[in-house]
Steps between C-alpha positions, in 0.01 A plus 500: 500500500740207484716678237625739767591237767847437359594871481472571863837568676507174688486314168799674341817317567805692644648733240855623560443844639841619375388449148160658561683795661735540197201544278307722734785742566521575124144618484460876466468659844146624439361149421297310758670194641292188545712225661223241448466579136872497448543163675208358295631625163851379574377159601281471190786597282736252675254222441445604131882484439536178689223337293604653166176692465537785244499841663471845345633758734402866429661786694507370866441148370815511292691631802372212708599246235844655473568471869338145514753389234798644689522849342531836677291818511650836476319810631711728284700322236717796408634555865513131591652328182832613361493621137115461498306654213251766624148359447311823575544872448251686722548817292392311181290226666299375206751578220814357643633183326823298574669254266497125535716262313305220334669165488502331163307179449244584753124556476555877568740516212256321269201714602687826449718407201352769289550765773856426611730736295852355554535125456845506666363659818119470495356758726142593594401804717232463762368644822481256792399690819 
């Protein structure tokens, strides 16, 4: 029907291929690559940001939003970022936790006030792979 006519390739404005490639090259090598889908998602996100439309990015969507707003993606944080905290331990995949420092006077500090043990250096432990 008509709802598909604006999602055809000829209706998607030019999207900077370098930005699309930066996102695509960070995908796991065993994932399928769909250039049309990537361009469509990138353009939809660009428009959402431009128009101030609320956007919740989960997994890949969060990565897209990060790059759209000028951030960088790292395939392997530990090897690419000096002094990085390891975020995964393949020998203890589900049990591994790393510390994060919680800034005071933030929603996170308020939400976990009963969990944070040291008020001088509030720390939580989480897994984030």
